[in-house]
VEXVEX-846354 format. One record per residue: residue number from 1; x, y, z of N, C-alpha, C in turn. Coordinates in steps of 0.001 Angstrom, whole numbers, plus 500000, padded with zeros to 6 digits. Layout:
REM VEXVEX-846354
+------+--------+--------+--------+--------+--------+--------+--------+--------+--------+
! resi !   n_xx !   n_yy !   n_zz !  ca_xx !  ca_yy !  ca_zz !   c_xx !   c_yy !   c_zz !
+------+--------+--------+--------+--------+--------+--------+--------+--------+--------+
!  NUM !      X !      Y !      Z !      X !      Y !      Z !      X !      Y !      Z !
...
+------+--------+--------+--------+--------+--------+--------+--------+--------+--------+
This chain:
REM VEXVEX-846354
+------+--------+--------+--------+--------+--------+--------+--------+--------+--------+
! resi !   n_xx !   n_yy !   n_zz !  ca_xx !  ca_yy !  ca_zz !   c_xx !   c_yy !   c_zz !
+------+--------+--------+--------+--------+--------+--------+--------+--------+--------+
!    1 ! 451201 ! 490668 ! 496123 ! 452154 ! 490772 ! 495034 ! 452916 ! 492097 ! 495094 !
!    2 ! 452172 ! 493166 ! 495373 ! 452806 ! 494493 ! 495453 ! 453869 ! 494517 ! 496548 !
!    3 ! 453563 ! 493886 ! 497693 ! 454511 ! 493822 ! 498811 ! 455799 ! 493097 ! 498393 !
!    4 ! 455656 ! 492012 ! 497657 ! 456819 ! 491245 ! 497190 ! 457677 ! 492101 ! 496256 !
!    5 ! 457046 ! 492850 ! 495373 ! 457796 ! 493717 ! 494459 ! 458555 ! 494805 ! 495208 !
!    6 ! 457950 ! 495381 ! 496230 ! 458625 ! 496404 ! 497026 ! 459828 ! 495812 ! 497753 !
!    7 ! 459640 ! 494630 ! 498336 ! 460742 ! 493964 ! 499028 ! 461875 ! 493681 ! 498051 !
!    8 ! 461545 ! 493177 ! 496870 ! 462569 ! 492904 ! 495861 ! 463270 ! 494191 ! 495417 !
!    9 ! 462501 ! 495247 ! 495234 ! 463086 ! 496525 ! 494818 ! 464049 ! 497045 ! 495873 !
!   10 ! 463662 ! 497002 ! 497150 ! 464549 ! 497467 ! 498223 ! 465774 ! 496563 ! 498357 !
!   11 ! 465589 ! 495267 ! 498201 ! 466717 ! 494338 ! 498265 ! 467709 ! 494618 ! 497152 !
!   12 ! 467178 ! 494832 ! 495943 ! 468058 ! 495120 ! 494808 ! 468796 ! 496437 ! 495026 !
!   13 ! 468106 ! 497449 ! 495501 ! 468725 ! 498757 ! 495748 ! 469810 ! 498635 ! 496806 !
!   14 ! 469561 ! 497898 ! 497866 ! 470560 ! 497725 ! 498920 ! 471766 ! 496968 ! 498394 !
!   15 ! 471539 ! 495937 ! 497591 ! 472641 ! 495165 ! 497014 ! 473443 ! 496022 ! 496053 !
!   16 ! 472773 ! 496746 ! 495207 ! 473459 ! 497595 ! 494232 ! 474267 ! 498676 ! 494925 !
!   17 ! 473769 ! 499189 ! 496032 ! 474470 ! 500238 ! 496760 ! 475809 ! 499730 ! 497289 !
!   18 ! 475906 ! 498481 ! 497693 ! 477125 ! 497919 ! 498238 ! 478102 ! 497464 ! 497158 !
!   19 ! 477656 ! 497262 ! 495948 ! 478486 ! 496701 ! 494899 ! 479203 ! 497781 ! 494089 !
!   20 ! 478583 ! 498918 ! 493931 ! 479127 ! 499945 ! 493040 ! 480357 ! 500589 ! 493647 !
!   21 ! 481423 ! 500621 ! 492864 ! 482662 ! 501290 ! 493232 ! 483296 ! 501768 ! 491935 !
!   22 ! 483621 ! 502999 ! 491879 ! 484145 ! 503602 ! 490655 ! 485577 ! 503141 ! 490384 !
!   23 ! 485871 ! 502869 ! 489137 ! 487230 ! 502550 ! 488718 ! 488028 ! 503853 ! 488748 !
!   24 ! 489154 ! 503834 ! 489434 ! 490001 ! 505026 ! 489526 ! 491188 ! 504929 ! 488568 !
!   25 ! 491794 ! 503746 ! 488492 ! 492976 ! 503547 ! 487665 ! 492941 ! 502137 ! 487089 !
!   26 ! 493408 ! 502015 ! 485867 ! 493596 ! 500705 ! 485256 ! 495098 ! 500556 ! 485021 !
!   27 ! 495660 ! 499480 ! 485568 ! 497088 ! 499180 ! 485430 ! 497191 ! 497858 ! 484693 !
!   28 ! 497528 ! 497926 ! 483403 ! 497509 ! 496715 ! 482587 ! 496096 ! 496193 ! 482542 !
!   29 ! 495894 ! 494985 ! 483079 ! 494559 ! 494394 ! 483132 ! 493942 ! 494464 ! 484534 !
!   30 ! 494623 ! 495126 ! 485450 ! 494153 ! 495220 ! 486836 ! 493480 ! 496552 ! 487082 !
!   31 ! 492463 ! 496531 ! 487925 ! 491696 ! 497734 ! 488249 ! 491978 ! 498137 ! 489690 !
!   32 ! 492172 ! 499429 ! 489892 ! 492261 ! 500007 ! 491231 ! 491004 ! 500854 ! 491393 !
!   33 ! 490239 ! 500555 ! 492427 ! 488972 ! 501256 ! 492622 ! 489160 ! 502526 ! 493449 !
!   34 ! 488146 ! 503364 ! 493382 ! 488165 ! 504607 ! 494154 ! 488234 ! 504310 ! 495654 !
!   35 ! 487548 ! 503273 ! 496113 ! 487603 ! 502935 ! 497545 ! 489004 ! 502481 ! 497954 !
!   36 ! 489726 ! 501813 ! 497067 ! 491109 ! 501424 ! 497368 ! 492011 ! 502651 ! 497461 !
!   37 ! 491759 ! 503634 ! 496610 ! 492534 ! 504877 ! 496640 ! 492288 ! 505605 ! 497962 !
!   38 ! 491027 ! 505687 ! 498368 ! 490688 ! 506367 ! 499621 ! 491288 ! 505621 ! 500810 !
!   39 ! 491238 ! 504299 ! 500784 ! 491848 ! 503505 ! 501850 ! 493350 ! 503783 ! 501927 !
!   40 ! 494014 ! 503839 ! 500786 ! 495454 ! 504135 ! 500766 ! 495734 ! 505514 ! 501363 !
!   41 ! 494910 ! 506499 ! 501046 ! 495087 ! 507844 ! 501613 ! 494881 ! 507818 ! 503126 !
!   42 ! 493890 ! 507077 ! 503599 ! 493639 ! 506961 ! 505044 ! 494804 ! 506280 ! 505747 !
!   43 ! 495297 ! 505186 ! 505171 ! 496416 ! 504458 ! 505771 ! 497672 ! 505322 ! 505824 !
!   44 ! 497940 ! 506056 ! 504759 ! 499129 ! 506913 ! 504724 ! 499045 ! 507980 ! 505807 !
!   45 ! 497889 ! 508630 ! 505932 ! 497722 ! 509649 ! 506971 ! 497856 ! 509026 ! 508358 !
!   46 ! 497276 ! 507848 ! 508559 ! 497351 ! 507139 ! 509840 ! 498807 ! 506840 ! 510212 !
!   47 ! 499540 ! 506217 ! 509304 ! 500921 ! 505830 ! 509616 ! 501846 ! 507034 ! 509753 !
!   48 ! 501545 ! 508109 ! 509057 ! 502375 ! 509317 ! 509162 ! 501920 ! 510243 ! 510277 !
!   49 ! 500812 ! 509919 ! 510929 ! 500296 ! 510757 ! 511998 ! 499871 ! 512136 ! 511519 !
!   50 ! 499381 ! 512200 ! 510298 ! 498972 ! 513469 ! 509694 ! 497459 ! 513577 ! 509694 !
!   51 ! 496948 ! 514795 ! 509597 ! 495495 ! 514943 ! 509474 ! 495012 ! 514275 ! 508187 !
!   52 ! 493829 ! 513710 ! 508255 ! 493266 ! 513045 ! 507088 ! 492905 ! 514076 ! 506034 !
!   53 ! 493406 ! 513876 ! 504829 ! 493153 ! 514785 ! 503710 ! 492752 ! 513932 ! 502519 !
!   54 ! 491507 ! 514029 ! 502120 ! 491013 ! 513256 ! 500986 ! 490777 ! 514153 ! 499778 !
!   55 ! 491558 ! 515208 ! 499674 ! 491444 ! 516113 ! 498529 ! 491835 ! 515377 ! 497251 !
!   56 ! 491499 ! 515978 ! 496125 ! 491827 ! 515368 ! 494836 ! 493329 ! 515121 ! 494712 !
!   57 ! 494136 ! 516070 ! 495169 ! 495595 ! 515916 ! 495077 ! 496091 ! 514739 ! 495918 !
!   58 ! 495547 ! 514579 ! 497118 ! 495962 ! 513467 ! 497981 ! 495475 ! 512124 ! 497438 !
!   59 ! 494284 ! 512115 ! 496861 ! 493779 ! 510876 ! 496254 ! 494628 ! 510499 ! 495047 !
!   60 ! 495050 ! 511489 ! 494277 ! 495914 ! 511225 ! 493105 ! 497263 ! 510673 ! 493567 !
!   61 ! 497833 ! 511264 ! 494629 ! 499109 ! 510765 ! 495169 ! 498945 ! 509325 ! 495673 !
!   62 ! 497832 ! 509043 ! 496328 ! 497562 ! 507675 ! 496803 ! 497438 ! 506722 ! 495614 !
!   63 ! 496777 ! 507170 ! 494561 ! 496629 ! 506336 ! 493364 ! 497986 ! 506042 ! 492729 !
!   64 ! 498860 ! 507031 ! 492701 ! 500214 ! 506820 ! 492165 ! 500951 ! 505750 ! 492965 !
!   65 ! 500812 ! 505780 ! 494292 ! 501442 ! 504756 ! 495134 ! 500847 ! 503381 ! 494840 !
!   66 ! 499530 ! 503334 ! 494647 ! 498884 ! 502054 ! 494350 ! 499303 ! 501498 ! 492997 !
!   67 ! 499581 ! 502370 ! 492036 ! 500097 ! 501913 ! 490741 ! 501438 ! 501221 ! 490953 !
!   68 ! 502330 ! 501874 ! 491708 ! 503630 ! 501262 ! 491999 ! 503458 ! 499930 ! 492717 !
!   69 ! 502542 ! 499895 ! 493682 ! 502307 ! 498656 ! 494419 ! 501789 ! 497552 ! 493497 !
!   70 ! 500925 ! 497908 ! 492561 ! 500400 ! 496908 ! 491618 ! 501520 ! 496377 ! 490732 !
!   71 ! 502396 ! 497247 ! 490286 ! 503532 ! 496811 ! 489466 ! 504433 ! 495866 ! 490256 !
!   72 ! 504640 ! 496183 ! 491518 ! 505459 ! 495315 ! 492379 ! 504756 ! 493975 ! 492583 !
!   73 ! 503453 ! 494001 ! 492856 ! 502701 ! 492744 ! 493031 ! 502813 ! 491855 ! 491796 !
!   74 ! 502668 ! 492468 ! 490633 ! 502772 ! 491694 ! 489386 ! 504150 ! 491069 ! 489247 !
!   75 ! 505169 ! 491837 ! 489538 ! 506547 ! 491321 ! 489458 ! 506769 ! 490214 ! 490478 !
!   76 ! 506200 ! 490373 ! 491662 ! 506335 ! 489335 ! 492687 ! 505673 ! 488036 ! 492229 !
!   77 ! 504524 ! 488143 ! 491584 ! 503842 ! 486942 ! 491095 ! 504638 ! 486282 ! 489985 !
!   78 ! 505130 ! 487080 ! 489051 ! 505914 ! 486539 ! 487939 ! 507187 ! 485867 ! 488451 !
!   79 ! 507846 ! 486527 ! 489407 ! 509119 ! 486023 ! 489925 ! 508992 ! 484991 ! 491023 !
!   80 ! 507778 ! 484710 ! 491449 ! 507587 ! 483703 ! 492493 ! 508047 ! 484156 ! 493872 !
!   81 ! 508025 ! 485448 ! 494113 ! 508410 ! 485954 ! 495427 ! 507287 ! 485646 ! 496414 !
!   82 ! 507609 ! 485060 ! 497559 ! 506550 ! 484673 ! 498501 ! 506033 ! 485860 ! 499314 !
!   83 ! 504774 ! 485758 ! 499692 ! 504183 ! 486713 ! 500623 ! 504461 ! 486218 ! 502037 !
!   84 ! 504585 ! 487128 ! 502990 ! 504759 ! 486692 ! 504382 ! 503526 ! 485934 ! 504871 !
!   85 ! 503717 ! 485106 ! 505869 ! 502613 ! 484350 ! 506456 ! 501682 ! 485294 ! 507210 !
!   86 ! 500408 ! 484922 ! 507287 ! 499411 ! 485737 ! 508007 ! 499844 ! 485990 ! 509447 !
!   87 ! 500504 ! 485010 ! 510067 ! 500937 ! 485177 ! 511459 ! 501926 ! 486334 ! 511590 !
!   88 ! 502682 ! 486607 ! 510531 ! 503598 ! 487752 ! 510564 ! 502809 ! 489055 ! 510628 !
!   89 ! 501645 ! 489077 ! 510016 ! 500797 ! 490263 ! 510074 ! 500301 ! 490524 ! 511482 !
!   90 ! 499908 ! 489465 ! 512180 ! 499460 ! 489614 ! 513565 ! 500589 ! 490149 ! 514441 !
!   91 ! 501786 ! 489590 ! 514255 ! 502937 ! 490032 ! 515047 ! 503309 ! 491477 ! 514711 !
!   92 ! 503263 ! 491826 ! 513440 ! 503588 ! 493201 ! 513032 ! 502583 ! 494193 ! 513595 !
!   93 ! 501315 ! 493825 ! 513589 ! 500276 ! 494698 ! 514144 ! 500489 ! 494898 ! 515637 !
!   94 ! 500768 ! 493816 ! 516356 ! 501029 ! 493908 ! 517796 ! 502218 ! 494812 ! 518081 !
!   95 ! 503299 ! 494598 ! 517335 ! 504510 ! 495401 ! 517539 ! 504245 ! 496869 ! 517217 !
!   96 ! 503566 ! 497132 ! 516120 ! 503262 ! 498519 ! 515751 ! 502436 ! 499194 ! 516842 !
!   97 ! 501420 ! 498492 ! 517318 ! 500553 ! 499039 ! 518362 ! 501346 ! 499314 ! 519635 !
!   98 ! 502207 ! 498376 ! 520050 ! 502993 ! 498547 ! 521271 ! 504009 ! 499685 ! 521131 !
!   99 ! 504607 ! 499812 ! 519947 ! 505628 ! 500834 ! 519727 ! 505058 ! 502242 ! 519588 !
!  100 ! 503786 ! 502353 ! 519203 ! 503246 ! 503665 ! 518867 ! 502074 ! 504145 ! 519716 !
!  101 ! 501524 ! 503277 ! 520562 ! 500358 ! 503660 ! 521355 ! 500526 ! 503197 ! 522790 !
!  102 ! 500047 ! 504008 ! 523715 ! 500181 ! 503701 ! 525142 ! 499230 ! 502595 ! 525591 !
!  103 ! 498150 ! 502390 ! 524824 ! 497170 ! 501373 ! 525213 ! 496374 ! 500931 ! 523990 !
!  104 ! 495695 ! 499814 ! 524142 ! 494826 ! 499319 ! 523072 ! 493689 ! 500312 ! 522798 !
!  105 ! 493060 ! 500892 ! 523833 ! 492017 ! 501891 ! 523555 ! 492544 ! 503108 ! 522774 !
!  106 ! 493760 ! 503543 ! 523046 ! 494339 ! 504670 ! 522298 ! 494535 ! 504291 ! 520827 !
!  107 ! 494995 ! 503071 ! 520600 ! 495161 ! 502576 ! 519231 ! 493813 ! 502526 ! 518510 !
!  108 ! 492821 ! 501990 ! 519177 ! 491484 ! 501881 ! 518568 ! 490868 ! 503253 ! 518318 !
!  109 ! 491149 ! 504202 ! 519186 ! 490646 ! 505569 ! 518978 ! 491277 ! 506168 ! 517719 !
!  110 ! 492563 ! 505896 ! 517524 ! 493241 ! 506380 ! 516326 ! 492668 ! 505716 ! 515077 !
!  111 ! 492408 ! 504431 ! 515153 ! 491778 ! 503736 ! 514027 ! 490440 ! 504376 ! 513690 !
!  112 ! 489648 ! 504664 ! 514705 ! 488335 ! 505273 ! 514492 ! 488473 ! 506655 ! 513863 !
!  113 ! 489466 ! 507405 ! 514299 ! 489697 ! 508746 ! 513759 ! 489934 ! 508706 ! 512251 !
!  114 ! 490662 ! 507686 ! 511783 ! 490978 ! 507555 ! 510361 ! 490009 ! 506617 ! 509633 !
!  115 ! 489004 ! 506135 ! 510360 ! 488007 ! 505218 ! 509810 ! 488661 ! 503977 ! 509206 !
!  116 ! 489526 ! 503358 ! 509995 ! 490246 ! 502155 ! 509588 ! 489921 ! 501013 ! 510536 !
!  117 ! 490118 ! 499804 ! 510057 ! 489974 ! 498627 ! 510917 ! 491367 ! 498065 ! 511211 !
!  118 ! 491440 ! 497261 ! 512264 ! 492710 ! 496602 ! 512590 ! 493145 ! 495718 ! 511429 !
!  119 ! 492195 ! 495061 ! 510792 ! 492514 ! 494169 ! 509680 ! 493128 ! 494946 ! 508511 !
!  120 ! 492613 ! 496140 ! 508223 ! 493181 ! 496956 ! 507139 ! 494613 ! 497371 ! 507462 !
!  121 ! 494854 ! 497731 ! 508719 ! 496212 ! 498108 ! 509130 ! 497128 ! 496889 ! 509075 !
!  122 ! 496629 ! 495742 ! 509519 ! 497435 ! 494522 ! 509484 ! 497795 ! 494143 ! 508047 !
!  123 ! 496819 ! 494200 ! 507134 ! 497099 ! 493878 ! 505726 ! 498142 ! 494842 ! 505150 !
!  124 ! 498060 ! 496112 ! 505549 ! 499027 ! 497090 ! 505062 ! 500435 ! 496774 ! 505596 !
!  125 ! 500537 ! 496428 ! 506868 ! 501835 ! 496065 ! 507445 ! 502393 ! 494810 ! 506778 !
!  126 ! 501536 ! 493860 ! 506493 ! 501954 ! 492630 ! 505817 ! 502449 ! 492948 ! 504411 !
!  127 ! 501738 ! 493832 ! 503724 ! 502165 ! 494245 ! 502383 ! 503514 ! 494962 ! 502453 !
!  128 ! 503707 ! 495840 ! 503442 ! 504986 ! 496532 ! 503582 ! 506126 ! 495526 ! 503767 !
!  129 ! 505895 ! 494508 ! 504583 ! 506921 ! 493482 ! 504800 ! 507233 ! 492757 ! 503495 !
!  130 ! 506203 ! 492419 ! 502729 ! 506404 ! 491725 ! 501450 ! 507168 ! 492614 ! 500474 !
!  131 ! 506784 ! 493879 ! 500394 ! 507446 ! 494804 ! 499465 ! 508907 ! 495022 ! 499855 !
!  132 ! 509182 ! 495110 ! 501145 ! 510575 ! 495278 ! 501588 ! 511417 ! 494045 ! 501253 !
!  133 ! 510857 ! 492863 ! 501457 ! 511578 ! 491632 ! 501111 ! 511838 ! 491557 ! 499604 !
!  134 ! 510818 ! 491886 ! 498839 ! 510971 ! 491894 ! 497389 ! 512090 ! 492853 ! 496986 !
!  135 ! 512045 ! 494067 ! 497509 ! 513043 ! 495077 ! 497172 ! 514441 ! 494595 ! 497548 !
!  136 ! 514552 ! 494031 ! 498735 ! 515864 ! 493555 ! 499191 ! 516376 ! 492420 ! 498305 !
!  137 ! 515513 ! 491478 ! 497977 ! 515936 ! 490333 ! 497163 ! 516189 ! 490723 ! 495710 !
!  138 ! 515363 ! 491590 ! 495192 ! 515441 ! 491929 ! 493763 ! 516512 ! 492953 ! 493446 !
!  139 ! 516728 ! 493911 ! 494354 ! 517579 ! 495046 ! 494034 ! 518786 ! 495217 ! 494948 !
!  140 ! 518971 ! 494352 ! 495908 ! 520067 ! 494530 ! 496854 ! 521411 ! 494484 ! 496136 !
!  141 ! 522169 ! 495513 ! 496352 ! 523517 ! 495573 ! 495786 ! 524477 ! 494792 ! 496667 !
!  142 ! 525311 ! 494020 ! 496054 ! 526334 ! 493323 ! 496827 ! 527622 ! 494105 ! 496644 !
!  143 ! 527947 ! 494853 ! 497668 ! 529149 ! 495675 ! 497662 ! 530023 ! 495169 ! 498793 !
!  144 ! 531270 ! 494879 ! 498496 ! 532136 ! 494360 ! 499560 ! 532269 ! 495376 ! 500698 !
!  145 ! 532379 ! 494847 ! 501902 ! 532551 ! 495713 ! 503074 ! 533891 ! 496437 ! 502961 !
!  146 ! 533953 ! 497668 ! 503448 ! 535214 ! 498404 ! 503391 ! 536245 ! 497767 ! 504317 !
!  147 ! 537515 ! 497960 ! 504020 ! 538551 ! 497416 ! 504906 ! 538402 ! 497991 ! 506312 !
!  148 ! 538825 ! 497248 ! 507335 ! 538673 ! 497702 ! 508722 ! 539282 ! 499080 ! 508983 !
!  149 ! 540333 ! 499443 ! 508274 ! 540983 ! 500728 ! 508525 ! 540087 ! 501900 ! 508127 !
!  150 ! 539061 ! 501640 ! 507355 ! 538169 ! 502708 ! 506908 ! 536836 ! 502660 ! 507648 !
!  151 ! 536866 ! 502242 ! 508922 ! 535622 ! 502069 ! 509658 ! 534832 ! 503371 ! 509786 !
!  152 ! 535479 ! 504499 ! 509759 ! 534769 ! 505775 ! 509845 ! 533897 ! 506006 ! 508611 !
!  153 ! 534267 ! 505355 ! 507509 ! 533509 ! 505530 ! 506274 ! 532341 ! 504553 ! 506154 !
!  154 ! 532144 ! 503687 ! 507129 ! 531087 ! 502678 ! 507044 ! 529708 ! 503298 ! 506889 !
!  155 ! 529445 ! 504379 ! 507579 ! 528123 ! 504993 ! 507496 ! 527843 ! 505451 ! 506076 !
!  156 ! 528808 ! 506132 ! 505475 ! 528566 ! 506605 ! 504116 ! 528478 ! 505427 ! 503153 !
!  157 ! 529220 ! 504357 ! 503427 ! 529149 ! 503161 ! 502584 ! 527756 ! 502539 ! 502645 !
!  158 ! 527211 ! 502422 ! 503872 ! 525887 ! 501808 ! 503973 ! 524839 ! 502704 ! 503333 !
!  159 ! 525009 ! 504015 ! 503408 ! 524074 ! 504914 ! 502742 ! 524168 ! 504739 ! 501232 !
!  160 ! 525380 ! 504533 ! 500717 ! 525551 ! 504314 ! 499286 ! 524824 ! 503041 ! 498870 !
!  161 ! 524940 ! 501991 ! 499687 ! 524264 ! 500743 ! 499373 ! 522761 ! 500948 ! 499337 !
!  162 ! 522214 ! 501620 ! 500346 ! 520776 ! 501888 ! 500382 ! 520370 ! 502755 ! 499207 !
!  163 ! 521152 ! 503796 ! 498942 ! 520839 ! 504662 ! 497806 ! 520854 ! 503862 ! 496509 !
!  164 ! 521800 ! 502930 ! 496379 ! 521870 ! 502111 ! 495177 ! 520623 ! 501274 ! 494995 !
!  165 ! 520108 ! 500696 ! 496077 ! 518886 ! 499899 ! 496018 ! 517711 ! 500794 ! 495630 !
!  166 ! 517626 ! 501958 ! 496262 ! 516529 ! 502885 ! 495938 ! 516617 ! 503348 ! 494487 !
!  167 ! 517839 ! 503621 ! 494028 ! 518016 ! 504033 ! 492630 ! 517582 ! 502929 ! 491673 !
!  168 ! 517977 ! 501687 ! 491975 ! 517587 ! 500560 ! 491131 ! 516064 ! 500387 ! 491123 !
!  169 ! 515464 ! 500532 ! 492299 ! 514013 ! 500387 ! 492401 ! 513319 ! 501484 ! 491599 !
!  170 ! 513783 ! 502723 ! 491723 ! 513192 ! 503835 ! 490967 ! 513314 ! 503604 ! 489465 !
!  171 ! 514487 ! 503155 ! 489033 ! 514712 ! 502880 ! 487612 ! 513781 ! 501775 ! 487132 !
!  172 ! 513682 ! 500699 ! 487932 ! 512802 ! 499595 ! 487559 ! 511352 ! 500056 ! 487480 !
!  173 ! 510894 ! 500840 ! 488466 ! 509512 ! 501319 ! 488453 ! 509238 ! 502190 ! 487229 !
!  174 ! 510181 ! 503044 ! 486871 ! 510008 ! 503876 ! 485670 ! 509879 ! 503002 ! 484423 !
!  175 ! 510713 ! 501970 ! 484335 ! 510650 ! 501065 ! 483189 ! 509339 ! 500276 ! 483191 !
!  176 ! 508933 ! 499812 ! 484356 ! 507684 ! 499050 ! 484461 ! 506485 ! 499925 ! 484094 !
!  177 ! 506508 ! 501174 ! 484540 ! 505424 ! 502104 ! 484193 ! 505408 ! 502359 ! 482679 !
!  178 ! 506588 ! 502525 ! 482104 ! 506678 ! 502805 ! 480665 ! 506169 ! 501621 ! 479839 !
!  179 ! 506338 ! 500420 ! 480347 ! 505926 ! 499232 ! 479612 ! 504536 ! 498730 ! 479955 !
!  180 ! 503804 ! 499492 ! 480750 ! 502476 ! 499071 ! 481186 ! 501460 ! 500150 ! 480845 !
!  181 ! 500321 ! 499722 ! 480354 ! 499242 ! 500679 ! 480093 ! 498648 ! 501090 ! 481436 !
!  182 ! 498743 ! 502376 ! 481730 ! 498210 ! 502920 ! 482983 ! 497245 ! 504037 ! 482608 !
!  183 ! 496017 ! 503892 ! 483063 ! 495000 ! 504877 ! 482719 ! 494306 ! 505366 ! 483984 !
!  184 ! 494475 ! 506659 ! 484277 ! 493798 ! 507286 ! 485402 ! 492444 ! 507803 ! 484918 !
!  185 ! 491395 ! 507476 ! 485641 ! 490051 ! 507935 ! 485304 ! 489831 ! 509282 ! 486002 !
!  186 ! 489809 ! 510361 ! 485238 ! 489769 ! 511700 ! 485834 ! 488552 ! 511926 ! 486717 !
!  187 ! 487443 ! 511231 ! 486462 ! 486247 ! 511401 ! 487278 ! 486496 ! 511032 ! 488742 !
!  188 ! 487428 ! 510115 ! 488978 ! 487713 ! 509651 ! 490348 ! 488556 ! 510645 ! 491130 !
!  189 ! 489097 ! 511636 ! 490460 ! 490008 ! 512571 ! 491131 ! 489521 ! 514016 ! 491085 !
!  190 ! 488232 ! 514197 ! 490854 ! 487678 ! 515552 ! 490804 ! 487158 ! 515953 ! 492157 !
+------+--------+--------+--------+--------+--------+--------+--------+--------+--------+
């Protein structure tokens, strides 16, 4: 009987160890966990080619990005915006790896350095594609092309269009944040 109790105690402890994750942020009715914040910080450092920094300030910045992402996800669900197909994630991962690494072992070494999996990077690339499509569909300004005689001004025109989309997105995010209960749990950022 004693042996059975010890086995049960160790099983429960092992299960509990894998389940516990601290709530870092609450966005409306959605929870962002501390492990999601750390993953976001790792992914950002990986994609930017920067040293991994999991300081409180970097975790807070990652949490802020995740809040924006959650607001976008909610809007995508409400508006019926589709997510890209899983096959697009595989293609994006392949392209990213080919464009940024000389070999598969070099790519895997970089993943190990940031403690990431290929699947985590693929999901992030898939999310980026979805967010870009959402932004383009939701906020794209329709500005008529300049007359051919003003072809030298095309660059500044396209920058204005991009700036307009970014401005609209920033305005929308500010409004969405203002209309949503967002609570950062300070214990997760100490």
